[in-house]
C-alpha positions, 0 to 999 in steps of 0.5 A: 722252672723259672720265669725266664725259661718259661718266657723262652718256651713261649717264644719258641711256640710263637716262632712255629706260628711264624709269630713275631715277638717284639720287645719295646718300651711302651712307656709314652706319656703322649700315646697310650700303648698296650702289650698285645697281638697285632698285624702290620704290613702282613706280619703277625706279631705280639708286641710286649712292653719290655718294662712289665714283669716277666710274669705279666709278659708270660701272661700276655703271650699266653692270651695272644697265643690262644688266638691260634689253633694250637692242637698240632704244636708242642706246648710244654705241659705248664703252658698248655695247663694254663691256656685251658684255664683262660677265657679264649679270644677269637681264633685267628686263621 
């Protein structure tokens, strides 16, 4: 499975969680901004730097999805395996 298909898989999981995915250019010489999870006006979202390699975007999205209870959410086997091998962040409720 290619990387773009894997990224699409994770975007589908995020939609099931009502988690918005925003791809933005985060390169700003005046402000340091990193990709990751945030809440803005009661909207849960993950902002991903569109300039990052797809593999790194996948890693960030997997890390942020692990915050949520994924027990009853379908995950492709490759994603569940990768999630099980990551250190968990705090779970969002």
